[in-house]
VMD Tcl script that draws the C-alpha trace (Angstrom):
set ca {
  {18.73 7.86 169.25}
  {16.38 9.78 166.94}
  {12.81 8.61 166.42}
  {13.43 7.66 162.76}
  {16.40 5.50 163.77}
  {14.31 3.83 166.47}
  {11.53 3.09 163.98}
  {13.98 1.67 161.43}
  {15.65 -0.49 164.10}
  {12.25 -1.76 165.25}
  {11.28 -2.74 161.71}
  {14.56 -4.63 161.21}
  {14.15 -6.46 164.54}
  {10.55 -7.31 163.62}
  {11.65 -8.83 160.29}
  {14.28 -10.91 162.10}
  {11.64 -12.16 164.55}
  {9.32 -13.09 161.67}
  {12.13 -15.09 160.03}
  {12.80 -16.80 163.37}
  {9.11 -17.65 163.69}
  {9.15 -19.35 160.29}
  {12.58 -20.96 160.52}
  {12.74 -22.35 164.05}
  {11.00 -25.52 165.18}
  {11.40 -29.28 165.18}
  {12.82 -28.87 161.65}
  {15.04 -25.81 161.24}
  {14.87 -23.96 157.95}
  {17.65 -21.44 157.10}
  {16.69 -17.84 156.31}
  {17.98 -18.20 152.73}
  {15.61 -21.10 152.10}
  {12.68 -19.21 153.65}
  {13.25 -16.22 151.35}
  {13.74 -18.57 148.37}
  {10.43 -20.36 149.03}
  {8.54 -17.05 149.37}
  {10.06 -15.71 146.14}
  {9.25 -18.98 144.38}
  {5.60 -18.93 145.45}
  {5.06 -15.24 144.68}
  {7.30 -14.59 141.66}
  {7.86 -18.17 140.38}
  {11.64 -17.93 140.78}
  {13.49 -21.29 140.77}
  {13.99 -23.14 144.03}
  {17.45 -23.90 145.42}
  {18.30 -27.35 143.91}
  {19.61 -28.74 147.20}
  {16.52 -27.71 149.20}
  {14.54 -30.65 150.63}
  {10.99 -30.84 149.30}
  {9.61 -30.95 152.84}
  {11.09 -27.51 153.56}
  {8.80 -25.93 150.97}
  {5.74 -27.49 152.56}
  {6.83 -26.58 156.10}
  {7.53 -22.96 155.21}
  {4.60 -22.20 152.89}
  {1.81 -24.40 154.23}
  {2.53 -24.51 157.97}
  {4.80 -21.90 159.48}
  {4.46 -18.83 157.27}
  {0.64 -18.51 157.54}
  {0.84 -19.28 161.26}
  {3.55 -16.67 161.84}
  {1.76 -13.99 159.79}
  {-1.49 -14.72 161.63}
  {0.29 -14.40 164.99}
  {1.78 -11.08 163.88}
  {-1.60 -9.71 162.78}
  {-3.38 -10.88 165.94}
  {-0.70 -9.38 168.20}
  {-0.70 -6.14 166.21}
  {-4.49 -5.85 166.29}
  {-4.60 -6.41 170.05}
  {-1.80 -3.88 170.63}
  {-3.48 -1.17 168.51}
  {-6.77 -1.83 170.28}
  {-5.07 -1.47 173.66}
  {-3.43 1.80 172.64}
  {-6.81 3.22 171.64}
  {-8.56 2.08 174.82}
  {-5.86 3.49 177.09}
  {-5.96 6.79 175.23}
  {-9.73 7.22 174.97}
  {-10.48 6.05 178.53}
  {-7.34 7.71 179.98}
  {-6.61 4.59 181.98}
  {-3.23 2.78 181.69}
  {-4.88 -0.55 182.57}
  {-7.78 -0.27 180.10}
  {-8.22 -2.65 177.18}
  {-10.95 -4.04 174.95}
  {-11.22 -6.92 177.40}
  {-12.33 -4.33 179.98}
  {-15.51 -3.78 177.96}
  {-16.27 -7.48 177.69}
  {-15.01 -8.37 174.20}
  {-13.24 -11.53 175.35}
  {-16.17 -12.61 177.54}
  {-18.68 -12.12 174.73}
  {-16.48 -13.88 172.17}
  {-15.88 -16.77 174.57}
  {-19.62 -17.13 175.16}
  {-20.32 -17.20 171.42}
  {-17.57 -19.75 170.83}
  {-18.78 -21.89 173.73}
  {-22.31 -22.03 172.26}
  {-20.92 -23.21 168.90}
  {-18.57 -25.77 170.51}
  {-21.26 -27.23 172.77}
  {-24.12 -27.29 170.27}
  {-22.02 -28.21 167.24}
  {-24.00 -25.69 165.20}
  {-22.56 -25.04 161.75}
  {-23.61 -22.54 159.07}
  {-23.35 -24.51 155.80}
  {-21.70 -21.87 153.59}
  {-19.28 -20.78 156.38}
  {-18.13 -24.18 157.59}
  {-15.16 -23.82 159.94}
  {-15.59 -20.05 160.01}
  {-18.89 -20.35 161.88}
  {-17.02 -20.31 165.21}
  {-14.88 -17.17 164.57}
  {-17.83 -15.29 163.07}
  {-20.03 -16.13 166.07}
  {-17.26 -15.19 168.49}
  {-16.77 -11.84 166.75}
  {-20.51 -11.14 166.71}
  {-20.99 -11.91 170.39}
  {-17.88 -9.91 171.35}
  {-19.03 -6.81 169.48}
  {-22.60 -7.21 170.75}
  {-21.35 -7.28 174.36}
  {-19.35 -4.08 173.85}
  {-22.26 -2.36 172.08}
  {-24.65 -3.24 174.90}
  {-22.12 -2.12 177.54}
  {-21.59 1.28 175.89}
  {-25.33 1.69 175.24}
  {-26.09 0.95 178.90}
  {-23.33 3.33 180.00}
  {-24.90 6.04 177.81}
  {-28.26 5.49 179.51}
  {-26.62 5.99 182.88}
  {-24.38 8.86 181.85}
  {-25.03 10.71 178.58}
  {-21.60 12.31 178.80}
  {-20.06 8.83 178.61}
  {-17.59 9.51 181.41}
  {-14.64 7.14 181.32}
  {-15.23 5.67 184.77}
  {-18.84 4.88 183.86}
  {-17.77 3.05 180.68}
  {-15.13 1.01 182.53}
  {-17.40 0.04 185.43}
  {-20.31 -0.93 183.15}
  {-17.90 -2.91 180.96}
  {-16.63 -4.81 183.99}
  {-20.19 -5.58 185.14}
  {-21.15 -6.89 181.68}
  {-17.94 -8.92 181.53}
  {-18.63 -10.54 184.90}
  {-22.23 -11.31 183.94}
  {-21.25 -12.93 180.62}
  {-18.47 -14.88 182.36}
  {-21.06 -16.24 184.80}
  {-23.16 -17.54 181.89}
  {-20.02 -19.05 180.34}
  {-19.20 -20.80 183.62}
  {-22.68 -22.35 183.74}
  {-22.33 -23.61 180.15}
  {-18.90 -25.07 180.93}
  {-20.20 -26.80 184.05}
  {-23.11 -28.38 182.15}
  {-21.01 -29.46 179.15}
  {-18.11 -31.33 180.70}
  {-17.62 -33.42 177.57}
  {-16.40 -30.27 175.85}
  {-14.39 -28.96 178.82}
  {-10.95 -29.50 177.24}
  {-11.95 -27.80 173.98}
  {-13.54 -24.86 175.78}
  {-10.53 -24.39 178.05}
  {-8.04 -24.59 175.18}
  {-9.99 -22.01 173.15}
  {-10.04 -19.62 176.10}
  {-6.24 -19.90 176.39}
  {-5.60 -19.22 172.69}
  {-3.66 -21.16 170.06}
  {-2.37 -20.71 166.50}
  {-2.20 -24.42 165.73}
  {-3.84 -25.75 162.54}
  {-4.24 -22.26 161.07}
  {-3.81 -21.79 157.33}
  {-3.83 -19.13 154.62}
  {-7.61 -18.78 154.70}
  {-7.41 -17.30 158.20}
  {-4.69 -14.87 157.11}
  {-6.59 -13.78 154.00}
  {-9.75 -13.01 155.98}
  {-8.09 -11.27 158.93}
  {-5.54 -9.21 156.94}
  {-7.96 -6.66 155.38}
  {-9.84 -6.26 158.67}
  {-6.67 -5.46 160.62}
  {-5.23 -3.17 157.94}
  {-8.47 -1.23 157.40}
  {-9.13 -0.89 161.15}
  {-5.59 0.31 161.85}
  {-5.64 2.85 159.00}
  {-8.96 4.32 160.16}
  {-7.72 4.53 163.75}
  {-4.48 6.14 162.54}
  {-6.56 8.85 160.85}
  {-7.87 9.82 164.30}
  {-4.41 10.15 165.86}
  {-4.78 13.93 166.16}
  {-8.09 13.60 168.01}
  {-6.57 11.03 170.39}
  {-3.68 13.39 171.11}
  {-6.17 16.15 171.95}
  {-8.28 13.83 174.13}
  {-5.27 13.19 176.37}
  {-5.60 16.81 177.60}
  {-9.15 16.14 178.83}
  {-12.61 16.05 177.28}
  {-13.49 19.68 178.09}
  {-10.28 20.86 176.44}
  {-11.01 18.63 173.44}
  {-14.52 20.08 173.04}
  {-13.20 23.65 173.11}
  {-10.80 22.65 170.31}
  {-13.67 21.43 168.14}
  {-13.57 17.68 168.76}
  {-16.93 15.92 168.81}
  {-15.98 13.90 171.89}
  {-18.96 11.54 172.02}
  {-18.83 10.66 168.32}
  {-15.06 10.11 168.40}
  {-15.38 8.01 171.55}
  {-18.09 5.81 170.07}
  {-16.16 5.33 166.84}
  {-12.77 4.60 168.41}
  {-14.20 2.26 171.05}
  {-16.12 0.41 168.35}
  {-13.05 0.10 166.10}
  {-10.88 -1.09 168.98}
  {-13.47 -3.67 169.97}
  {-13.78 -4.82 166.34}
  {-10.01 -5.32 166.09}
  {-9.91 -7.32 169.31}
  {-13.01 -9.34 168.47}
  {-11.71 -10.16 164.98}
  {-8.34 -11.25 166.33}
  {-9.49 -13.48 169.18}
  {-12.37 -14.97 167.19}
  {-9.84 -16.85 165.06}
  {-7.37 -17.97 167.72}
  {-9.11 -17.78 171.08}
  {-8.61 -15.42 174.02}
  {-5.06 -14.09 174.37}
  {-4.52 -11.49 177.06}
  {-2.02 -8.84 178.13}
  {-0.62 -7.99 174.67}
  {-3.01 -5.04 174.48}
  {-1.84 -3.88 177.90}
  {1.92 -4.27 177.49}
  {2.63 -3.16 173.91}
  {1.30 0.44 174.12}
  {3.17 1.05 177.40}
  {6.48 -0.12 175.98}
  {5.95 1.85 172.76}
  {5.16 5.07 174.64}
  {8.30 4.62 176.76}
  {10.44 4.30 173.63}
  {8.76 6.57 171.09}
  {6.81 9.11 173.15}
  {3.07 9.75 173.36}
  {2.20 11.01 169.85}
  {-0.42 8.63 168.46}
  {0.87 9.20 164.93}
  {3.81 7.04 166.03}
  {2.22 5.04 168.85}
  {-0.42 3.33 166.66}
  {1.88 1.87 163.94}
  {4.66 1.03 166.39}
  {2.17 -0.72 168.68}
  {1.21 -2.83 165.67}
  {4.85 -3.75 165.03}
  {5.76 -4.36 168.68}
  {2.59 -6.30 169.50}
  {2.90 -8.43 166.38}
  {6.56 -9.22 166.99}
  {5.95 -10.08 170.64}
  {3.09 -12.41 169.70}
  {5.31 -14.22 167.18}
  {7.92 -14.76 169.91}
  {5.28 -16.06 172.33}
  {3.91 -18.45 169.71}
  {7.45 -19.65 168.95}
  {7.94 -20.44 172.64}
  {4.52 -22.10 172.86}
  {5.35 -24.62 170.13}
  {9.01 -25.26 170.98}
  {9.28 -25.31 174.80}
  {7.73 -28.76 175.21}
  {7.98 -29.97 171.59}
  {6.34 -32.04 170.10}
  {3.50 -30.96 172.42}
  {2.22 -27.39 172.27}
  {1.35 -24.92 175.01}
  {-1.54 -22.45 174.74}
  {-0.02 -19.15 173.64}
  {-2.28 -17.32 176.11}
  {-0.40 -19.04 178.95}
  {2.90 -17.63 177.64}
  {1.58 -14.08 177.30}
  {0.02 -14.29 180.79}
  {3.33 -15.36 182.35}
  {4.91 -12.18 181.00}
  {1.86 -9.95 181.22}
  {0.75 -10.60 184.79}
  {3.98 -9.26 186.37}
  {3.88 -6.35 183.92}
  {0.27 -5.59 184.95}
  {1.34 -5.58 188.62}
  {4.28 -3.30 187.83}
  {2.10 -0.76 186.00}
  {-0.59 -0.82 188.70}
  {1.70 -0.38 191.69}
  {3.95 2.17 189.97}
  {0.87 4.29 189.23}
  {-0.27 3.99 192.85}
  {3.14 5.14 194.08}
  {2.94 8.03 191.62}
}
mol new
graphics top color blue
foreach p $ca { graphics top sphere $p radius 0.5 }
foreach p [lrange $ca 0 end-1] q [lrange $ca 1 end] { graphics top cylinder $p $q radius 0.2 }
display resetview
C-alpha cells in the first residue's frame, strides 16, 4: 500500500474512532445524531425531530469536549515522544525521561495539598502550576546537563533527566506521606483522567498543541539529518545545540501542557512513534503528523475503555495505557538488546 493510501486510511479510521468515543457509553448515540448535533451547534441547522433532548446535552456538553481533549492530549504526547526519540537517538526516550511528569506532579500536589487558588484563574490554577513546574524541571535538567557537558551529548541529557526525575519524585513522595487526607486525589491525578472536562479545557489546549506541532513539523528536515549523527549534522550546516534546545523545549511544553490538564498518562509517547515508523517509515515529515493522529486515536480508545469497562464507575485512563504500554516497552527494550 502506498504512503498516501495509508495516510488516508489512517484519517478515516481516526474519524471512526472519534465518532465511537462520542457515541458509545451508558447512553448510545447514533452517528447520524452526533453529526446532526455538531452541525446544529456550528451552523444552526435544524435538529432531527425525533432526537431526544438529552442526546444533545450528552453529545455537546459531555462527550464531544472530552473526546476532543483526549485526542489532543494523546496527539501531543505522541508528537513529543517522536521528537525525543529522534533528538536523543534513543527508542525508549520521552519527555517523561527529562522529568516533565515528575515536575508537573509536584506542582499539582502542592496546589492540591495547600488548596492555593489564583483568583482570576480559578480551576486553571492547577494545570498552570503543573505546566510551570514540569517545564522548570526540564529546563533545570538541560541547564545542568550543559554545565556537565557543553556538547549536550544525548547520554548526559538522559542521565541528568533521570536524576532530576528521581529527586523530584522523592519530594513528591514526602508530600504524599505527610498529606494523607489528600492521598486519593493525588493518586488519581497521577493516574490521569478526562472526567469532568469541558469546552474551556479544549479551547485552551487546542492552540498550544496546534502551534507546537506546526513549529516542530517545520524542523522535520533537521530531525532527519540528526538521525545520521551530530557530527554529520554539523557538517551539513545544522546548528545542533540550538536545534536540540528548541526541540527538547517544544516537546517538553507539549507534554507539560497535555498532562497539566488531565494528570500523568504514560506510554503513549513511547508507543505511537514506534508504530508510526513501522507503518510509514522514518521521514519526520510524515512521522510527526501521523504520530498526532495515531496517538490521539489511541488515547480516545483508552478513554472509552476507562469509562465503559466498569460503568458507571470510571477507571484512570493512565491505568489502561500502562496495561498496553508496559508490555510494549518490554518488547522494544528486549528486541533492541537482541539486535
